[in-house]
Each structure stands twice: as C-alpha cells, then as structure tokens.
C-alpha positions in Angstrom: 1.9 -50.3 29.6 1.6 -53.5 31.6 0.0 -53.4 35.0 1.6 -54.6 38.2 0.7 -56.6 41.3 0.1 -53.3 43.0 -2.3 -52.2 40.2 -4.4 -55.4 40.8 -4.3 -55.0 44.6 -5.4 -51.3 44.2 -8.2 -52.3 41.8 -9.5 -54.9 44.3 -9.2 -52.4 47.1 -11.6 -50.1 45.2 -14.3 -52.8 45.8 -13.4 -53.5 49.4 -16.7 -52.1 50.7 -18.6 -54.9 49.0 -16.4 -57.8 50.3 -17.8 -59.8 53.2 -15.8 -63.0 53.0 -12.4 -64.4 51.8 -12.1 -67.9 50.5 -9.3 -70.2 49.5 -10.3 -73.1 47.2 -7.8 -75.8 46.4 -8.1 -77.8 43.2 -7.3 -81.4 42.5 -4.4 -80.3 40.3 -0.8 -80.7 41.5 1.8 -79.0 39.3 4.6 -81.0 40.7 6.9 -82.4 38.1 4.7 -81.3 35.2 5.8 -79.2 32.2 4.8 -75.6 31.7 2.3 -76.6 29.0 0.7 -79.3 31.2 0.4 -76.8 34.1 -1.2 -74.2 31.7 -3.7 -76.9 30.7 -4.4 -77.6 34.4 -4.9 -73.9 35.1 -7.4 -73.6 32.2 -9.4 -76.6 33.5 -9.2 -75.2 37.0 -10.6 -71.8 35.8 -13.5 -73.6 34.0 -14.3 -75.6 37.1 -14.3 -72.3 39.1 -16.6 -70.7 36.6 -19.0 -73.6 36.9 -18.8 -73.7 40.7 -19.4 -69.9 41.0 -22.5 -70.3 38.8 -23.8 -73.1 40.9 -23.0 -71.2 44.1 -24.7 -68.1 42.9 -27.9 -70.0 42.3 -27.8 -71.7 45.7 -27.9 -68.3 47.3 -31.5 -67.8 46.0 -33.1 -71.3 46.3 -36.6 -70.1 45.5 -35.5 -67.9 42.7 -32.3 -69.2 41.3 -32.9 -67.6 37.9 -32.4 -64.1 39.5 -28.6 -64.4 39.2 -29.0 -65.2 35.5 -31.7 -62.6 34.6 -30.3 -59.8 36.8 -26.6 -60.6 37.4 -25.6 -57.0 38.1 -28.0 -57.0 41.1 -27.9 -60.6 42.4 -24.7 -62.3 41.3 -22.1 -62.3 44.1 -19.0 -60.2 43.9 -16.0 -62.3 43.2 -12.4 -61.0 43.1 -10.2 -64.0 42.1 -6.6 -64.8 41.9 -5.0 -68.2 41.1 -1.8 -69.5 42.6 0.8 -72.2 42.0 0.6 -72.2 38.2 4.3 -72.7 37.9 6.7 -75.6 37.8 7.6 -77.1 41.2 9.1 -80.1 42.8 6.8 -79.7 45.9 4.2 -82.5 45.7 2.1 -80.9 48.4 1.3 -77.8 46.4 -2.0 -77.5 44.5 -3.2 -75.0 42.1 -5.7 -73.0 44.1 -7.8 -69.8 44.1 -8.1 -66.9 46.5 -11.5 -65.4 46.2 -13.0 -62.3 47.9 -16.8 -62.6 48.0 -19.5 -60.1 48.5 -23.1 -59.2 47.6 -24.4 -62.3 49.4 -27.8 -62.3 51.0 -27.4 -61.0 54.6 -29.4 -63.7 56.2 -26.7 -66.3 55.3 -24.0 -66.9 57.9 -20.4 -67.9 57.1 -21.2 -71.6 57.7 -24.0 -71.6 55.2 -21.9 -69.8 52.7 -19.1 -72.3 53.1 -21.5 -75.2 52.8 -23.0 -73.8 49.6 -19.5 -73.1 48.1 -18.1 -76.4 49.1 -21.1 -78.2 47.5 -20.6 -76.2 44.3 -16.8 -76.7 44.3 -16.3 -80.2 45.6 -19.6 -82.0 44.7 -20.6 -80.3 41.5 -17.3 -79.2 40.0 -15.5 -82.3 41.3 -12.6 -80.4 42.8 -10.8 -80.7 46.1 -12.7 -80.6 49.4 -10.0 -78.3 50.8 -11.9 -75.1 51.1 -11.2 -72.4 53.7 -13.6 -69.4 54.2 -13.2 -66.5 56.6 -15.1 -63.4 57.2 -13.6 -60.3 55.7 -11.7 -59.1 58.7 -10.6 -62.4 60.2 -7.6 -62.8 57.9 -5.5 -60.7 57.8 -6.2 -57.7 60.0 -7.0 -55.5 57.1 -8.4 -56.1 53.6 -5.5 -54.3 52.0 -3.2 -57.0 53.5 -5.4 -59.7 52.1 -5.3 -58.1 48.6 -1.6 -57.7 48.9 -1.3 -61.4 49.9 -3.3 -62.8 47.1 -1.2 -61.1 44.4 2.1 -62.2 46.0 3.1 -64.4 43.1 2.7 -61.4 40.8 5.1 -59.5 43.1 7.7 -62.1 42.6 7.2 -62.4 38.8 6.1 -59.2 37.1 4.9 -61.2 34.1 2.3 -62.9 36.2 0.7 -59.5 36.9 -0.3 -58.9 33.3 0.0 -62.3 31.6 -3.3 -63.8 30.3 -2.5 -67.0 32.3 -1.2 -65.0 35.3 -2.2 -64.4 38.9 -5.4 -62.4 38.3 -8.3 -64.6 37.1 -10.1 -61.9 35.2 -12.6 -64.3 33.6 -13.9 -65.4 37.0 -13.9 -61.9 38.6 -17.3 -60.3 38.8 -18.3 -56.9 40.1 -22.0 -56.3 40.3 -22.8 -52.7 39.5 -26.2 -52.5 41.3 -25.5 -54.8 44.2 -28.4 -55.0 46.7 -26.7 -56.8 49.5 -24.0 -54.3 50.3 -24.3 -51.7 53.1 
C-alpha cells in the first residue's frame, strides 16, 4: 500500500516535540519551461546540495568539536524533517525548487539568528545555492506544528503520486531523526 500526504504529516507530527525551528531554503533551480527529465535532474542536484549543506551546518553547531556529529550522529546531528516543492513543470518563472525543513536537536545556547547565519553559510556560501532562506521558531508559523506539517506536504495532497514517489514531496534521504538527542526537553 502506498502512503499519503496525511501519512507523511502524521509521521512528522510524531517527532514534533524535537522540532524547534522551521526553515524554507530556496535553490537556484527554476523549473520554468523545463522538461520533466530536466526538472528531475535539478531535484537530484538540489537534494545533493541540501545533503552537503546539512552536513556543513551540523558541524558548525559544534565549532570546537565538529566531529561529534560524525562520530555520534544519533546524539548530536540535528533533526531534519524535509520536503521539497516545485518539482513539476510550470510556466511561472518566479518559482524555484525549494525545501521546507523542520529542525531540532540544536544546541540550546544558539538563538534563531545564529542558526539562520550558520544555515545560510552552509546553504548559500558552501553549497552555492540561493541566498533566499527563511527561518522561524517552531510556533511562529503557523500557529500550530500540525498546520506546518500539513502545509509542507500540500503538493502531495494535490498529487497522490508525490506522496509515495521516490522523487516526490518527502525528501527521505535528507530527513534525519536522532534517536538519542541531547538537546530536546
């Protein structure tokens, strides 16, 4: 049986207690007037860029011991629940392929500005993607986490195949759930 957008949202909601921030990271890829195959290639490149950026970001969180996230990822690597949007043909030249990311398990001494600076550095400077990054604390948008999780799977609601397709809405490869997180309450 294939899973649905609701299944993805419900799965993300199971890890809500670990989420501290929500982030939208736009790529440099614009699917406007490209073929489905070209857009799929863009999505693959975007996911590789995100993997790299998340690795850089994770290490920036522990500047004096950056190898902690590599040696003990189930304790120190940040939670990342990831969806990808705009991986379809369009005539809207303003749209970019972008990621919606829920973050958690981040050292408590870091504030939202510092977290955004670290992610922006990893995403824009290191991964060479767009500087268009938007970070909010968990409860800033929307009023409840379940609404956020519902929002980030909206494309899977409109196309059931995007809920379970390998190149669909949920970026499984970049989703990480630490099982021994130290920074959660």
